[in-house]
N, C-alpha and C positions, 0 to 999 in steps of 0.2 A: 773704608780704608782711607787713611790720610795720604794725601798726594805730596810728592816731593816739591819743595819750594820753587825749584827751577821750572816747573810746569807752567807757572803763571806767565812766563816770558815767551811761550809758544804762540804762534798766530794761526788760527784756524781759517782756512781759505775754502769756502764752499765751491763745488762744481769744478775742481781742478784736480787732475788734468782733464777730466771729463765730467759730464753731469752725474750727480749722485755721489761723487767722491768728495769727502771733506779732507783736504790736504793739511797736515800738521807742518807748518813752516817753522823750521828751526833757526832761520836767519836772525830774527830779533834776539833770540837766546844767545847765539854765538857772538853776536855783535857786542852785547853788554855783559855777558857772563861766561865767556869762553873758559877761563881758568877754572871757575867753579864747576863747569860742566865736565871738564877733563878730570878734575879731582874726584867728582862724584862717580865717574865711570871707573876710575882706578880703585875705588872702594868696593866695586862689585865682586872682587876677588880678594882673598886674604893675602898677606905677605908670603905665607907658605905656598899658596897656589901660584902666585906670580913668580916665585923662585923656580918653579918647575916649567916655566914658559920660556921658549927661546925667541919667538917672534910674534908680532901682531899682524894679522892679515886683514886688510880692508876691502870691502866690496865696493866697486865703482858706483857712484863717485863719492857720495857723502860718507861712506864708510872709511874712505881715505883720511878724512878730517880726523876722525877719532883714533883710528889705528896708528897713524903717523904721530899724532900728539902723544898718545900713550906710549908708543915705542920710545920716543924721546924722553919722556918723564921717567920711564922704567928702565932705560938703557937696554932696550931690546931691538931686534931687527924688525924691519917693516916689509911686508909682502903685499903685492897688488893682485887682486882678482878683478880682471878687466873685461870690458865689453869687447865685442869682436873688432879685429883690425887695429888694436891699440898697442899690441906687444909683438916684438920680434921673437923668434925661437919658441913659438907656442908648442907646448907638449901635449895639451889636451883641452877639450872644450866640452860644455854641457849646455843643452837647451832646457828651459824650464818655463812653467806657466806662471803668469802674474794674475793678480785679481782683475786686471783689465787688459790682458794680452799675453804675449810671450817674449822671451829674450834669450840671449846666449851669453855665457861667461867663458873666458879663456885664462889659462895660466901657463907659466913657464915651469920647467922641471923642478920638483922639490928635492930636499936633501935629508928628510927624516926629522926635521925640526919639529918641536912641539909648539903648537900655535893656538892662540885665541883668535877667533874669527869675529870681526866687528862690522856693524852697519848702523845706520842712523835709526832705522825703524823696522820693526817686524809686524807685518799684517797677517798674511796667511801662512808665511813660512816658506813660500816657494823659492825666493832667491837665497835665503839663508840655508835651506836644505840643499839646494843645488850647489852652492858655493862650498859647503862642508864636504859634500860628496866629491866635488872636483879637487879640493885641497888634498883629500886622501888619495884620490886617483893619481895625482902627480907626485905623491911621495911625502906629504906632511902628515903629522899626527894631530888631529883636532882634539884639544883638551878642554876647550871652553868656547862658549858662544855668548856674545853680548851686544846690546844695542842701547841707544839712548831712550827710545820710545817703544813700548809694546802696546799695540792695539789689541788688548786682551780679549775683547769681544769677538774678534775675527779669527782667533787661533787658539789652539792648544798644542802648539808645535813642540816636539821633542825630537832630538837627533841622537840616536844611540844612547838613550837614557840621560841625555843632557838637555836641560831646559835653557832657554835663552835668558840670561840675566839682564835686567834693564833698570834704568834709573827712574823712568816715568812710565806708569801703567795707565793707559786711557781705557775706560770701560765702554764708552759709546762713541 
């Protein structure tokens, strides 16, 4: 499989955040190729698909980067999926497992908007699945899932027949 040209700007950091984990650092990519990255993410869905989307929801914290930039580019709304204690008027929360621990996400009340949920990376699908479930629980309709990087060797994640669309797929 041919890799997306943007993959060359990722930095692999061994043993972060704990031994045995190889962290894919997006910082160099965003510093030198931010516009190209957002353009590539906007191409994950067709014009027709984007026309059916009301808002982009970003999972804290790196998902905010992509969801907010895409919301601006596509003239859509932006919704935050936050870690605990960061939002007033929380409507619902969900706890989920990570590949190296657990966490919780919270959201404010939704309004029926059709959303695409975004994050920087999908590993096991724990945070993406929890966030999608939470988005629907508070009143949004999840119509798409996307991320910059898919650690394909770690997951076969699907949410309600939707696969996560990604720009970069890392096999190992």
